[in-house]
C-alpha positions as CSV (number, residue, x, y, z in Angstrom):
1,M,-71.2,-18.1,-26.2
2,A,-73.8,-19.1,-23.9
3,R,-73.4,-16.1,-22.0
4,L,-73.0,-14.3,-25.4
5,Q,-76.5,-16.0,-26.2
6,G,-78.1,-14.5,-23.0
7,L,-77.1,-10.9,-23.5
8,L,-77.8,-10.5,-27.3
9,I,-80.4,-12.7,-28.1
10,D,-82.6,-10.4,-25.6
11,I,-81.8,-7.4,-27.4
12,V,-81.8,-8.7,-31.1
13,G,-84.8,-10.9,-32.0
14,W,-86.4,-9.8,-34.9
15,D,-87.4,-12.8,-37.7
16,V,-85.1,-12.5,-40.9
17,S,-86.2,-15.9,-41.9
18,H,-87.9,-14.2,-44.7
19,Q,-84.4,-12.2,-46.3
20,E,-81.7,-14.4,-47.8
21,V,-79.6,-13.8,-44.6
22,T,-78.4,-16.0,-41.9
23,D,-80.6,-16.0,-39.1
24,W,-79.0,-14.6,-35.7
25,S,-80.5,-17.8,-33.4
26,A,-79.0,-20.3,-36.6
27,W,-75.4,-18.5,-36.3
28,L,-75.2,-18.8,-32.6
29,E,-76.1,-22.2,-32.7
30,A,-73.6,-23.5,-35.2
31,G,-71.0,-21.8,-33.4
32,D,-68.4,-23.7,-31.0
33,P,-70.0,-23.2,-27.3
34,S,-66.4,-23.1,-25.7
35,D,-64.7,-20.2,-25.0
36,P,-61.8,-19.0,-26.7
37,S,-58.4,-19.1,-25.6
38,L,-57.4,-15.9,-23.5
39,E,-53.7,-16.7,-23.7
40,V,-52.7,-13.3,-25.7
41,V,-49.3,-12.3,-25.3
42,P,-49.9,-8.7,-26.1
43,R,-47.0,-6.8,-28.9
44,A,-44.9,-4.4,-27.0
45,N,-45.8,-0.7,-27.3
46,L,-43.7,1.7,-28.5
47,L,-43.4,5.2,-28.5
48,Y,-40.6,8.1,-29.8
49,T,-38.9,10.4,-27.2
50,S,-39.1,14.2,-28.0
51,G,-35.6,14.3,-29.6
52,T,-34.6,17.5,-27.6
53,T,-31.1,15.8,-26.7
54,G,-30.6,13.8,-30.1
55,L,-32.8,12.2,-32.4
56,P,-36.1,10.8,-32.0
57,K,-35.6,7.4,-30.1
58,G,-38.3,4.3,-30.6
59,T,-38.2,2.8,-27.3
60,E,-40.3,-0.1,-25.7
61,L,-42.5,1.2,-23.0
62,P,-42.3,-1.1,-19.6
63,P,-45.4,-3.0,-17.8
64,T,-45.4,-0.5,-14.8
65,M,-47.1,2.3,-17.6
66,F,-49.9,0.5,-18.4
67,A,-52.6,-0.7,-15.7
68,G,-53.4,-4.3,-16.4
69,G,-52.6,-6.9,-18.1
70,S,-53.8,-8.7,-21.7
71,T,-57.4,-8.6,-20.7
72,M,-59.7,-6.1,-20.6
73,A,-61.1,-7.0,-16.8
74,E,-57.4,-7.2,-15.6
75,H,-56.7,-3.6,-17.1
76,L,-60.2,-2.4,-15.4
77,E,-58.6,-3.9,-11.9
78,G,-55.6,-2.4,-12.3
79,M,-56.5,1.4,-12.9
80,K,-58.4,1.0,-9.8
81,I,-54.7,1.9,-8.5
82,N,-54.3,5.2,-10.4
83,R,-55.6,8.0,-8.4
84,F,-56.9,9.9,-11.5
85,A,-59.6,7.3,-12.1
86,D,-60.9,8.3,-8.2
87,Y,-62.4,11.9,-10.2
88,G,-64.3,12.9,-12.6
89,T,-63.5,14.5,-16.3
90,H,-60.0,14.2,-17.3
91,L,-58.6,17.7,-19.1
92,V,-56.2,16.9,-21.8
93,V,-54.3,19.5,-22.9
94,G,-51.1,18.1,-24.1
95,P,-50.3,17.2,-28.0
96,M,-51.7,13.3,-28.2
97,Y,-48.4,12.0,-29.0
98,H,-47.5,12.2,-26.1
99,T,-47.7,10.2,-22.5
100,G,-49.9,12.6,-20.7
101,P,-52.8,11.9,-23.0
102,L,-52.1,8.0,-23.2
103,N,-53.0,8.5,-18.9
104,G,-56.3,10.1,-20.5
105,M,-57.3,6.9,-22.7
106,R,-56.7,4.6,-20.0
107,L,-59.0,6.5,-18.0
108,L,-61.5,6.5,-20.9
109,V,-61.3,2.7,-20.9
110,R,-61.9,2.7,-17.0
111,G,-65.1,5.2,-18.0
112,V,-64.0,8.1,-17.0
113,P,-65.0,11.1,-19.2
114,M,-62.3,13.3,-21.3
115,V,-62.6,16.6,-22.9
116,I,-59.2,17.1,-25.5
117,L,-58.4,20.7,-26.1
118,A,-57.4,21.4,-29.7
119,K,-54.6,23.8,-28.8
120,F,-53.5,24.8,-25.4
121,D,-54.5,28.6,-24.4
122,A,-54.2,30.0,-21.2
123,E,-57.6,31.8,-20.6
124,S,-59.4,28.9,-22.9
125,T,-58.2,26.3,-20.6
126,L,-59.6,28.2,-17.2
127,A,-62.8,28.3,-19.6
128,T,-63.1,24.8,-20.2
129,I,-62.4,23.8,-16.5
130,Q,-65.3,26.0,-15.4
131,E,-67.7,25.2,-18.1
132,S,-67.1,21.1,-18.2
133,K,-66.3,20.8,-14.3
134,T,-63.1,18.8,-14.9
135,E,-61.2,17.2,-12.0
136,S,-57.8,16.2,-13.2
137,S,-55.1,16.6,-15.8
138,V,-51.3,16.2,-16.8
139,M,-49.7,19.2,-17.5
140,V,-46.3,20.6,-18.4
141,P,-44.6,23.6,-16.3
142,T,-45.2,25.8,-19.6
143,H,-48.5,25.5,-19.0
144,F,-48.3,26.8,-15.7
145,V,-46.0,29.6,-16.3
146,R,-48.9,30.4,-19.3
147,L,-51.7,30.1,-16.8
148,L,-50.0,32.3,-14.6
149,A,-48.5,35.3,-16.4
150,L,-52.6,35.5,-17.4
151,P,-53.7,39.3,-15.5
152,D,-55.1,39.1,-12.1
153,E,-58.2,40.1,-13.4
154,V,-58.5,37.2,-16.1
155,K,-57.6,34.5,-13.7
156,A,-60.4,35.7,-11.2
157,K,-63.0,35.4,-13.6
158,Y,-62.8,31.5,-13.4
159,D,-63.7,29.0,-10.8
160,V,-61.1,25.8,-11.3
161,S,-62.5,24.7,-7.8
162,S,-63.3,21.5,-9.3
163,M,-59.8,20.6,-10.0
164,K,-58.7,17.1,-7.5
165,L,-55.6,16.3,-9.5
166,V,-52.7,17.7,-11.7
167,A,-49.6,15.8,-12.2
168,H,-46.9,17.3,-13.7
169,T,-44.2,16.3,-16.1
170,G,-42.0,16.9,-19.3
171,A,-39.5,19.3,-17.4
172,S,-38.4,20.6,-14.4
173,C,-40.5,23.3,-12.5
174,P,-39.0,26.6,-11.1
175,V,-39.7,26.5,-7.5
176,D,-41.6,29.8,-7.3
177,V,-43.8,28.7,-10.3
178,K,-44.6,25.5,-8.5
179,R,-45.7,27.6,-5.4
180,A,-47.7,30.1,-7.3
181,M,-50.1,27.5,-9.1
182,I,-50.2,25.6,-5.3
183,D,-51.3,29.3,-4.0
184,W,-54.1,29.3,-6.9
185,W,-55.2,25.9,-7.5
186,G,-54.2,24.3,-3.9
187,P,-52.0,21.4,-2.6
188,I,-53.2,19.0,-5.7
189,F,-50.1,18.8,-7.6
190,T,-48.2,15.6,-8.0
191,D,-44.7,16.0,-9.9
192,A,-44.2,12.7,-11.8
193,Y,-40.6,12.9,-12.7
194,G,-39.7,9.8,-15.2
195,A,-38.8,9.6,-18.6
196,T,-40.7,8.3,-22.0
197,E,-38.5,5.0,-21.5
198,V,-39.2,4.1,-18.5
199,G,-42.5,5.9,-17.2
200,T,-42.1,7.9,-13.7
201,T,-39.6,7.2,-11.6
202,C,-40.0,9.2,-8.9
203,S,-43.4,11.1,-7.7
204,I,-43.8,13.9,-4.9
205,S,-47.9,15.3,-3.7
206,S,-48.0,19.1,-2.4
207,V,-47.9,18.3,1.0
208,E,-44.4,17.0,0.6
209,W,-43.1,19.1,-1.8
210,L,-44.0,22.0,0.4
211,A,-41.9,20.6,3.0
212,N,-39.0,19.7,0.7
213,P,-39.2,22.6,-2.3
214,G,-37.5,21.8,-5.5
215,S,-37.8,17.9,-4.8
216,V,-39.1,15.5,-7.8
217,G,-39.9,13.0,-4.7
218,R,-38.6,10.0,-3.6
219,A,-38.6,6.8,-6.0
220,V,-41.4,4.7,-6.6
221,P,-41.3,0.8,-7.3
222,P,-39.8,-0.9,-9.0
223,F,-36.8,2.1,-9.4
224,S,-34.6,3.1,-6.4
225,V,-32.0,5.7,-6.9
226,L,-28.2,6.0,-6.8
227,V,-26.0,8.8,-6.9
228,L,-22.6,7.8,-8.7
229,N,-19.5,10.4,-8.6
230,D,-17.1,10.1,-11.8
231,D,-15.2,7.3,-10.5
232,G,-18.8,5.1,-10.6
233,D,-19.2,5.4,-7.0
234,E,-22.1,5.8,-4.9
235,V,-21.9,9.3,-3.2
236,A,-23.2,10.5,0.3
237,A,-26.6,12.3,0.8
238,N,-26.5,16.3,-0.3
239,T,-23.9,15.3,-2.2
240,E,-24.0,16.0,-6.6
241,G,-23.4,13.3,-8.8
242,R,-25.2,11.6,-11.7
243,L,-28.5,10.2,-10.7
244,F,-29.1,6.5,-12.0
245,F,-31.8,4.4,-11.1
246,K,-32.1,0.6,-10.6
247,D,-35.4,-1.0,-11.9
248,A,-36.0,-4.2,-9.5
249,T,-36.8,-6.1,-12.6
250,G,-34.1,-5.9,-14.2
251,R,-35.4,-4.3,-17.0
252,G,-34.0,-0.6,-17.5
253,V,-34.0,0.8,-21.1
254,I,-35.2,-0.9,-23.7
255,Y,-34.2,0.7,-27.8
256,P,-35.5,-1.9,-29.9
257,N,-33.9,-3.2,-32.5
258,D,-30.5,-1.2,-31.1
259,A,-28.2,-3.4,-29.1
260,E,-25.8,-0.8,-29.0
261,K,-28.2,2.1,-27.9
262,T,-29.8,0.2,-25.3
263,K,-26.3,-1.0,-23.9
264,A,-25.1,2.6,-23.7
265,A,-28.1,3.4,-21.6
266,N,-27.8,0.9,-18.6
267,I,-24.6,0.8,-17.0
268,S,-25.7,-2.7,-15.7
269,P,-28.5,-4.7,-16.3
270,G,-31.5,-2.7,-15.0
271,V,-29.4,0.2,-14.0
272,F,-29.7,2.8,-15.9
273,T,-29.6,7.0,-16.2
274,L,-31.9,9.9,-17.5
275,G,-28.6,12.0,-18.1
276,E,-29.3,14.3,-15.4
277,I,-27.1,15.5,-12.5
278,G,-28.6,16.2,-8.4
279,Y,-28.2,14.7,-5.4
280,V,-30.8,12.4,-2.4
281,N,-31.0,14.0,0.9
282,E,-31.5,11.8,4.0
283,A,-35.4,11.3,4.1
284,G,-34.6,9.8,0.6
285,Y,-35.9,12.9,-1.6
286,V,-34.3,13.4,-5.0
287,Y,-33.2,17.1,-6.4
288,I,-32.6,17.5,-9.8
289,T,-29.2,20.2,-10.5
290,D,-29.0,19.9,-14.6
291,R,-28.9,17.3,-17.7
292,F,-25.4,16.4,-17.7
293,S,-25.2,17.3,-21.6
294,D,-26.3,21.1,-20.7
295,M,-23.6,21.5,-18.0
296,V,-21.0,24.4,-19.1
297,V,-17.3,24.0,-18.1
298,S,-16.3,27.6,-17.7
299,G,-12.6,27.9,-16.7
300,G,-12.4,24.5,-15.5
301,V,-15.4,25.1,-13.6
302,N,-18.4,23.4,-13.6
303,I,-21.8,25.7,-14.0
304,Y,-25.5,24.3,-14.2
305,P,-27.2,26.6,-16.2
306,A,-30.9,25.5,-14.5
307,E,-29.4,27.1,-11.6
308,A,-29.5,30.5,-13.1
309,E,-32.4,29.8,-15.3
310,Q,-34.8,29.3,-12.3
311,V,-33.5,32.3,-10.5
312,L,-34.2,34.7,-13.4
313,V,-37.1,33.2,-14.3
314,Q,-38.7,35.0,-11.2
315,H,-37.7,38.3,-12.9
316,P,-40.7,39.9,-13.2
317,G,-39.8,41.0,-16.8
318,L,-38.8,38.5,-18.6
319,L,-41.6,35.8,-19.8
320,D,-38.9,32.4,-20.3
321,V,-35.1,31.7,-19.7
322,A,-32.7,29.5,-21.3
323,C,-29.1,29.1,-20.2
324,I,-26.2,27.9,-22.7
325,G,-23.0,27.8,-23.0
326,V,-21.0,30.0,-25.8
327,P,-17.4,30.0,-26.9
328,H,-14.9,32.5,-24.7
329,N,-11.2,32.7,-26.0
330,E,-9.5,32.3,-21.9
331,M,-12.3,30.7,-20.3
332,G,-13.5,27.9,-22.9
333,E,-16.9,28.7,-22.5
334,E,-19.3,31.2,-20.5
335,L,-22.7,31.2,-19.7
336,K,-25.0,33.1,-21.6
337,A,-29.2,33.8,-21.0
338,L,-31.6,33.9,-23.5
339,A,-34.4,35.4,-22.6
340,I,-38.1,36.4,-23.5
341,P,-39.7,39.6,-22.3
342,R,-42.9,39.5,-20.7
343,D,-43.0,43.4,-22.8
344,V,-41.2,42.2,-26.3
345,K,-41.7,46.0,-27.5
346,N,-40.3,47.4,-23.5
347,P,-37.8,44.7,-22.3
348,P,-36.0,45.3,-18.8
349,D,-32.4,46.4,-18.8
350,A,-29.7,44.1,-19.5
351,K,-27.5,45.2,-16.7
352,E,-30.0,44.9,-14.0
353,V,-31.5,41.6,-14.8
354,L,-27.6,40.1,-14.8
355,A,-27.8,42.2,-11.4
356,F,-30.9,40.4,-10.5
357,C,-29.3,37.2,-10.7
358,R,-25.8,38.1,-8.6
359,E,-28.1,39.2,-5.9
360,R,-29.3,35.8,-5.4
361,L,-26.8,33.2,-6.8
362,S,-23.1,33.0,-6.5
363,H,-21.6,35.3,-9.4
364,F,-19.5,32.3,-10.9
365,K,-23.3,30.7,-11.8
366,C,-24.7,33.4,-13.1
367,P,-25.1,34.2,-16.5
368,R,-22.0,37.0,-18.1
369,T,-24.1,38.0,-20.8
370,I,-27.9,38.1,-21.8
371,E,-29.8,38.5,-24.8
372,F,-33.3,39.1,-25.3
373,V,-35.5,37.1,-27.8
374,D,-38.5,36.2,-29.5
375,D,-38.8,32.5,-28.9
376,L,-37.1,29.5,-27.7
377,G,-38.0,27.1,-29.3
378,R,-40.0,25.2,-26.7
379,N,-42.0,22.0,-28.3
380,T,-45.4,21.2,-27.7
381,M,-44.2,19.1,-24.3
382,G,-42.3,22.2,-22.8
383,K,-38.8,21.2,-23.2
384,I,-36.0,23.2,-25.1
385,N,-33.7,22.0,-27.8
386,K,-30.3,23.5,-26.2
387,R,-28.2,21.7,-29.0
388,K,-30.1,24.2,-31.6
389,L,-29.7,27.2,-29.0
390,R,-25.9,26.6,-28.6
391,A,-25.3,25.5,-32.5
392,P,-25.4,29.6,-34.1
393,Y,-22.6,30.7,-31.7
394,W,-20.1,27.7,-31.9
395,E,-20.7,27.9,-35.6
396,K,-19.3,31.5,-35.8
């Protein structure tokens, strides 16, 4: 109270004795001079997942997603370890319910200015960067694809040299897309691989990524990575399997008020999966092959759609691609590509596109058919709900 009086009385000091209100000085003197208790136990922070692999799930955010404790002093001190806090104005391009803008809110508390786009538009984003001299942002690969799709003369109009750090998350970034962004904006990109449930589990800088293209990085504390086969045994380096992460705190994934779902997400205390298949090389760099739920089994052979997607998105006539499993009388299912052409009125030849893929990827991994569509239903976080894409074919 003494600290408060010393701070405020110099600012607020007018005489109110003639009015029917309590005098400020008298109000302060009547107060308890002792400091209030700071033993505050914050409530758990909850976010909902995007629902691309099922219904949106409410999940309790881990303490590692926040910079400090219950007091503002602890929060500001903790922000010093956040690289974003080293830079100037932060650009928010994602929806406000996503964890990306949550990072911007933390920075705002730290005193970092923030510019929020009403909606993402590629050229408007470049104009905002130039006008506001923004220095950091959180994006998803879809933003990169749309930025790169701008005509060269449009991209050349804007100065993006103020940007110092861009974290990307939400979905796997095609190698050629990320390399093109690094060539354009410089080595300022950091991949933050993880999930709403646990925050970032792996991270990799542009410099590391150029030496290990396609990797999502190495595990970051408090996580370590495990690759297990179908029997639950750990496999050797460079061997594909189901990716699991071990939380050194023993926390793992928590779905409040849903003990069954929480138990299903953790195979043992603190050991969980984000539902993906991949491998780890000798240096500890993690590579994602695909989501286990998206895997296609054709004639008993496992096919990972993401491999074909990474190739097809390089085709100059395609803007976006999703590969799914559709019914096949003999093989059970086969891989089909759904693609958005850059020129909707003049799409590329389907046979030529399929041949493009077969020239760059083992034939059994390539789609047997392709269908040109107007939209893949990517949400604002750049994710595709493949269950919805598959449904019409399996309902026939």
